C-alpha positions in Angstrom: 27.6 2.1 -33.0 27.6 3.9 -29.7 25.6 2.2 -26.9 22.9 4.1 -25.0 22.9 4.3 -21.2 20.4 5.4 -18.6 21.1 6.9 -15.2 18.5 6.0 -12.6 17.5 7.2 -9.2 15.2 6.0 -6.5 12.6 8.3 -4.8 10.5 7.1 -1.8 7.0 8.3 -1.7 6.0 9.2 1.9 2.3 9.4 1.2 2.0 5.9 -0.3 3.9 4.5 2.8 1.2 5.9 5.0 3.6 8.1 7.0 4.4 11.7 7.4 7.8 13.3 7.1 9.4 13.5 10.5 9.2 17.3 10.5 5.4 17.4 10.3 3.8 19.5 13.0 1.4 16.7 14.0 4.4 14.8 15.3 5.0 17.5 18.1 8.7 17.2 17.4 11.2 18.2 14.7 14.4 16.4 14.2 17.9 17.1 12.9 18.6 15.5 10.5 15.1 15.4 9.1 15.5 11.7 7.9 16.6 9.3 10.6 18.0 5.9 9.9 19.3 3.2 12.3 22.9 4.4 11.6 22.2 8.2 12.0 24.5 9.8 14.5 24.1 12.9 16.6 20.3 13.2 16.4 18.6 16.2 17.9 15.0 15.9 18.9 13.2 19.2 19.4 10.0 19.1 21.4 7.5 21.9 20.6 5.3 22.3 23.7 2.8 24.4 21.7 2.2 21.6 19.2 0.1 18.5 19.6 -2.1 18.3 22.7 -0.3 21.3 24.3 -0.3 19.4 27.6 3.0 21.2 28.6 2.5 24.5 26.9 3.4 27.7 28.8 5.9 26.1 31.1 8.8 28.3 32.2 12.3 27.5 30.8 13.3 26.5 34.4 11.0 23.5 34.4 12.8 20.1 34.2 11.4 18.4 31.1 12.2 14.7 30.5 11.5 12.3 27.6 9.9 8.9 28.3 11.2 7.2 25.2 11.5 3.7 23.6 11.5 2.0 20.4 9.2 -0.1 18.2 11.4 -2.9 17.0 11.3 -6.4 15.5 10.8 -7.5 19.0 7.5 -5.6 19.5 4.5 -7.7 19.7 2.2 -5.0 18.2 2.9 -1.7 16.3 2.5 0.2 19.6 4.4 -2.2 21.8 7.3 -0.2 23.3 10.6 -1.9 23.8 14.0 -0.7 25.3 12.1 1.9 27.4 12.9 2.9 31.0 10.5 2.6 33.9 8.2 5.6 34.5 9.4 8.1 35.6 13.2 7.7 35.1 14.9 11.0 35.6 18.3 10.0 34.5 20.4 12.7 32.9 20.2 11.0 29.5 16.4 11.7 29.4 16.5 15.4 30.5 15.9 18.0 27.8 17.6 21.3 27.4 15.4 24.4 27.4 15.9 26.4 24.1 13.3 29.2 24.7 9.9 29.9 23.0 8.4 26.7 24.4 10.9 24.4 22.8 13.2 21.8 24.4 15.9 19.6 22.8 17.2 16.1 23.5 20.5 14.8 22.1 20.8 11.2 20.9 24.3 10.5 19.8 23.7 6.9 18.7 20.3 5.2 18.6 21.6 1.7 19.4 23.8 2.8 22.2 21.3 5.2 23.7 18.6 2.6 23.9 20.9 -0.4 24.4 19.7 -2.3 21.3 21.8 -5.3 20.3 22.8 -6.0 16.7 20.3 -8.0 14.8 17.2 -6.2 16.3 15.5 -4.1 13.6 14.6 -0.6 14.7 11.3 0.6 13.2 10.3 3.7 15.3 11.3 6.0 18.1 8.5 6.8 20.4 8.2 9.6 23.0 6.0 11.1 25.7 7.3 14.2 27.3 6.8 14.9 31.0 7.9 16.8 34.0 10.1 15.3 36.7 7.1 14.0 38.7 5.5 12.3 35.6 2.3 14.2 36.3 -0.8 14.1 34.0 0.5 17.2 32.1 2.3 15.5 29.3 3.4 16.3 25.8 1.7 14.0 23.3 0.1 14.1 19.8 -2.9 16.2 19.2 -5.1 13.2 19.9 -3.2 12.4 23.1 -1.3 9.5 21.6 2.4 8.6 21.7 4.7 10.6 19.5 6.3 8.2 16.9 9.2 8.9 14.5 9.9 6.5 11.6 13.4 5.1 11.6 14.3 4.2 8.0 16.5 1.3 7.0 20.3 1.8 7.1 21.5 3.6 4.0 18.1 4.9 3.1 17.3 5.3 0.3 19.0 2.0 -0.2 21.5 2.1 -3.0 21.1 -0.4 -5.8 23.0 -1.1 -9.1 21.3 -1.2 -12.5 22.8 -2.3 -15.7 21.6 -1.2 -19.2 20.7 -2.7 -21.6 21.1 -6.1 -19.8 19.2 -4.8 -16.7 16.6 -3.2 -18.9 15.5 -0.3 -16.9 12.9 1.8 -18.6 13.2 5.6 -19.4 10.9 7.7 -17.3 9.3 6.7 -14.0 8.6 3.1 -12.9 6.8 2.7 -9.5 7.5 -0.2 -7.3 4.9 -3.0 -6.9 3.7 -1.7 -3.5 3.8 2.0 -4.5 6.3 3.0 -1.9 9.0 4.1 -4.3 9.7 4.9 -7.9 12.7 4.6 -10.2 13.4 7.5 -12.5 15.7 6.9 -15.5 17.1 9.4 -18.0 19.7 9.3 -20.8 23.2 9.6 -19.5 26.7 9.8 -21.3 28.4 6.5 -22.2 30.6 5.1 -19.6 34.1 4.5 -21.0 35.3 1.6 -19.0 33.8 -1.7 -17.7 30.1 -2.6 -17.7 27.6 0.2 -18.0 26.6 0.3 -14.3 25.2 3.3 -12.5 24.6 3.7 -8.7 21.2 4.8 -7.8 21.5 8.1 -6.1 
């Protein structure tokens, strides 16, 4: 008798995690790529001066705009305790944004750990930003409520791959939510695998 197999995939549920996708307008920035992990390379942060508190809206493109930026990590004492941040205001070239027109500026981050100087073993949870002029005046780019701009940094390999075996692993057809509601496993019938154990990588 032919065996039955299931192919399963993991989907993370942003709303149940209590976070917004990184491209949400309330964050004042958009990112490329949209989902950032600790291993993501060549990140582009785009600051939209007309979003959020509009503290830097209407600036001419000739204005020097800088990011005051740090991280929330496993070394942070509280959820808003910045680590690996420069002193205010640090006008090093690495923090200067490039004017792109229409009230937008971009910042390139080739590698998160190298950019911020984070050693291996320290978990990166969020990237945090405040945008400012060269003098660090009171006119700053923040969230609509005047808070720090925070971007979630997802775990390496997000969504984390996992292996399931059927029937021994006994995944169930349909959707099975995780215990904390942060993700769900979706399984559907798949063709029989001809060699080895029936193991499918979650994609």
